[in-house]
N, C-alpha and C positions, 0 to 999 in steps of 0.2 A: 511722544506725540499723542495729543488727545484724540478721542474717538471722533469728535466733530471735525477735526482737521483731516483725518484719514478719509472720512465720509465725503468731505468736500473735494478732496483730491480725486477720489474715484468718480464722483459725479462730474467733475470738471473734465476728466478724460472722456467720459461718455458724451458730455455736451460737445466737446471738441469734434468727436467723430461725426455727430449729427450735423454740426455747423459746416464741417469740411465738405461733406457730401452735398449738402444743400447749396453751398456756394459753387461747387463744381457744376451743378445743374444750371445755376443762374449764369455762370460765365460761358457755358456752352451756348446759351441762347442770346446773350447780349454782350457787346464789346464796350458798352457805355460805362465809363469809369464813375460817372455820377451815380448811376443806379447801383453799381457795386459798392461804392462807399456808403450810400444810404443804407444798404442792406447790412453792412458791417457795423455802422454806428448804432443802428437799432438793436442789433444782436448784443453788442457790448453794453449798451445802456441797460438792457433787460438783466443781464447777468450781474453787472455792477450793483444795480439796485437790489437784486435778490440777495447777494452776498452781504451787502451792507446791512440790510434788514436782519439777516440771520445773526450777524456778529453783534449788532446793537441790541437785539431783543431775543437772545437765544432761548429763554425760558417761557416766552409768551408766544411761541410760534403758533400760528393759526388763530390767535386771539385778537390781534390788532388789525385794524383796517389797512394799515400800511403793508403788513405781510400778506394779507389777502389780495391786495392790489398787485403786489409783486408776483404772487403765484398766478394770478389771473393773466397778467402779461406773459409770463413764462409759458404757461400751457397753451395760450392762444397762438403763440409763434412756434413753440417747440413741437407740439403734436403734428402740425402740418409738415415740419421738417423731418420728423420721424417717418412719415409716409414717404417723403422723398428719399430718405436713407434706404428704406426697404426696397424701393423700386430700383434705385441706382446700384445698390450693392448686389441685387439679384442680377442686374445686367452685367456687372463686373465679373461675377462668377462665370457667366456664359462666355464672356470675352476671354477669360483666362484659359478656358478649355479650348477655345478656337484658335487663339494666337496670343503669344506673349508680346504685348505691346505696352507702350508707356501709358499709364492711366490718367496722365494729365493732358493727353491729347497729342503730344509731339510724336511724330512718326506714325501716326495712324493712317491707315488707308482711307481713301475717300468714302468707301462704303461704310466703314466702321465709324468714321466721323459723322456721317449722315445719320447712322443709326443712333449714335449717342445723342445727337440733337433731338431726334424723334422721341427717344425714351425720356429725355429731360422735359420735353413738353408734356408728355403723359404724367410724369411725376409731379410737375408743378400744377397741372390741371387737377389731379387727384387731391393735392394738398389744399386746394381752395375749399374743399368740402368741410374738413374739420376746422379750417380757419374761420369760415363763415358761421359754422355751428357754435364755436366758442365765443365769437363776438356776440351772436344772438343770445347765448346763454348768460353772458354777463350783463348785457343791456336789457333784455326782456325776460329771459328764461327764469331768473330767480324770483320773479313775481308772477309767473305763469301758473297760477293756482288751479289745481284740478280737484273736483269733487268726485270721489270714487265711492260707489254705493254697493253694499252687499246685503243679502238677506240670508240669515242663518236660522235653521229650525232645530229645536231640541225637544225630545219627548218629555223631559222632566222640567221644562220651563213652566213656572206657575201661570195659571190661566190669566191672572190679572195683568201679566206683563206681555201677553201675546200682542205683538205690534209695537213694543217699546223701541224707540229710536235713540241711537247713541251717536253723537259726533265725537270723534277722536282727533285731536291734534297733538303734535309732538315737536320737540326740538325747535323751539322758538329762536334761540340764540340771538337775543336782542342786541348783544354787543356788536353784531355785524350789520345791523340795519342802518340805512342811509336815507330812505325815502318814506316819509310819514304818510303821504297820500296813498302809496301802493300798499303799505301795511294796513292802513285803514280799510282799503278795498278788501284785503284778505279777511279782516275781522268781520266786515259786513257780510261777506260771503259765508262765513261760519254761521252767523246769526240767521242768514236767509234759509238755512236748512231746517230751522225751527224744530230741532230735536228735543226729546224729553230730558236728556241728560248730556252734559259735556264733560269729557275726560281728557286730561292733558298728561302725557306720559314722559315728562322730564326734559331737562336742559333748557331752562328759561333764560339763562345767560351763558356767555362763553366762560367767564370766570368770576367776575366781580358784580356785586349787587347793584352798584351804581349804574351799570350798563342799562338797567331797566328804568332808570329815573324818568327819561323822556317818553316812555311808552306806557306807563301805568294808566294814564287817562284814556288811552286807546283800548287797551285790553280789559279794562274794568267794565267796558260796555258789552262784553260777551254775556249772553243770557241763555238760561235753560231752566224750565219750570221745576224740574225735579232735582236740580242742583248741579254744581260744578265741582269736580274733584280732580286732584292732581298728585303727582309724585315727583321725586327728584331724579335727575340724570347725573351721569358721571361728571359733567362740567360744572354742576352746581356746587360741588364740594371745594372748588378753588385749588385743585391739586396740580394745575399746570402752570402756575406762576410761583416765583420766589417771594415769600412774605417776609417782612422785616422781623416779625416775631410770630410765635405760635398763637398769641392772643389776637393778632391782626387777622389771622386766618379764621380763628373761631368766630370773631366778630362778623367777618364777612359772611361766613356760613349762616350765622343766625340772621343776618340781614337778607340773605337770599331766601331763607324760609319765610321771613316776614313779608316778602313780596306777595306771596300767594293770597293771604287774606285781604291785602290791599286791592287786589283785582277780583276778589269775590270767590276764590277757590278754597276748598277745604283740602289742605295738604295732608296726605296719608303717609305717616312715617312708621312703617311696619304696623299698620292699623287697618281696621275695616269699618265700613259703615253699611247699614241696611237701607235699601230702598223699600218702602212699604206701600202697598196699594190694595185696597179691598180685603184686608186681613191677610194678605200674602206678602212675601218678601223675597228679595234676592240680595246677595252680598257683594259689595264692592271691596276688594282687597287691594291694598297698596303697599308695596315694599320699597325700601330704599334701594339704591343702585346695587345690582348684582350682575357682574359681567365677568366672563372668563378672561383672565388677564388684566382686568380692571378692578377698581374698588368693589369689594364684595361685602358691603355694609348691610345688605338686605337680609332680613330674618323672616322667611316665609312662615315658619311655625308660629312665631310671635304674632305676626299679622293676622293669622287665621285662628288664634286662640279665642274660643267662645263661639266659633262657627260650627255648625253640624255638617257632617260629611254629606248628608242628603240635600243640603241647601244648594241652590243654584248660585254659582260663583263666577264673577268676572274679576280677573287679576290684572292689575296695572304693574308692569315691570319693565323698566326702561330698555334694558339690553336683551335682545332675543336669544342670546346664548344661555340665559337663565332658563328659558323654556326648553331649549334643546338639551341641556345638561341636567336639569332638575325637575322642571314643572310637568312636562308632558306625560311622564310616567308615574307621577305622584299619585298614590292610591286615594288621596283626598279628593281627587277629581275637580280640577279647575277647568270649567267648561270653555271659557273664552279668555285668552290672554291678549292684552294690548301692549305693544312695544313700539320703539322707535330706534333711535341711536345710529343706525347705519347710514341714513340719508340716501341709500342706494348709491353711495359715493358721489351723488349729485351729477353723475354722468353715466351714460349707457344708451342702450337701444331697447325700446319697448314697442312692440307691435301687438296690441291686445288680441289674445286668442291664438297667436301665431309664434311669436319669438320674443324672448327677453334675454338681455345680457348686460352685465355690469361687472367691472372688476371687483365690486363688493361681494359677489357670489363666491369668490375664492377665499374669503375670510369668514363669511357667515352663511350657514346652510339656509337659514331663513333671513333673507336680506331685504325684501320688499313685497308687500301684498299679503294675501291670505293663504294660510297653510293649515293642513289637517293631518293629525296622526292620532291613533287610538281613540277616534271619536271626539278629540279635543282640538280646538282651533286656536291659532294665533294670527293676529294681524300686525304686520310690521309697517308702520306708517313711515312714509318717505321724508317726513319733516315739513314744517311750515316755513322755517327759515333756511339759512345756509351758513356754512362755516369753512374756514381755511381757503377754499376756492370761492370767489365772490360771484358765483353764478350756478346755473344748472343747465346741463346739456342732455336732453332726452329723458332725464329723470326729474319730473316736475314737482314743485311743492304741493303737498297733499292735504286735503281735508277728507277724512273718512266718515262715511255715514253707514252705520250697521243697524239693520232692523231685525229684531228677534221675533221669531215665530214659534208657535207650539206645533210640533209634528216631527216627522222623521228628519234625521240629519241630512243636510245637503249644502252644497256651495253654490 
């Protein structure tokens, strides 16, 4: 039995448990057969659509709009039901310790039946919160662009670059786009920052170069007086689909790289460039993708060849695990690293200055925002686009603006 089949069986059992408890809450509150059947038909339609998509496109999961839509529907309805499961299961545990009664309602005392109805109302009420959140995330959240601004000071920043402004964007994932007007709004918002330099930190497509065909005219309007520079992300290599031949994959990879000059970006492939001003300079270093558990094509030593240790350096590396495992303690001293990749999992809770949570934090130590260790900084951009799940819930698409100042380090 294939691993995919086993995985689907496990998940099916998990889904059944969730659906069973959710349906119990519904039937406690209403005797309407129409409402119950509508509930059942919607649930079955979502699962049938999901499994059909998985079996028809198993190697392009997350890359197709069909799969993204299937995941969107699943999470929008499943997460609220998971809330119902937790509430109802907790109430079941209490009931077991109080009295051994039938959990489908037969033989319950009047007081217990009344309590069951009350708990069901609470469970369904709480479930409306994630339901509304996911609906908003799909309809509006994926275009809810936020401009986040930071000011970083370094003692060894060259005087000529005191006040330099950098706009960072990441994870465009053009293969997921559906609304040109909204994307144009995001591009205009990037240009509105009027930064000196624009840096893109990878994943311009989901997999295939032609995903960008309809968006080149939009993104080539991006502007920055000191230049636009970019790197590749893990999705740009085409590793997540089956190609007919190795040559097809190589040709696609070359076509992905060719996108960057078409939209005016200087693609850094384990290379560096100097920004020069008033006889002083800072180095922009760009590596190919390096990720723990992912493609590790990036060669930091090659990219930095010809750079002096004393030079002020900004590193573009798509995956923040590179910074965690290699860069932050490198004696060559990369002052500022810019990454993306995580998307903050496109869902979570962020209350600025008070609370942040996302499932992404259990995978990446640096999962969103600005971090500092050993006097060196990394910014993990939450991404411009979206992928796999066609929305964003609490973790909004990001445009980062960083101003460099000469002086003592601070965040």
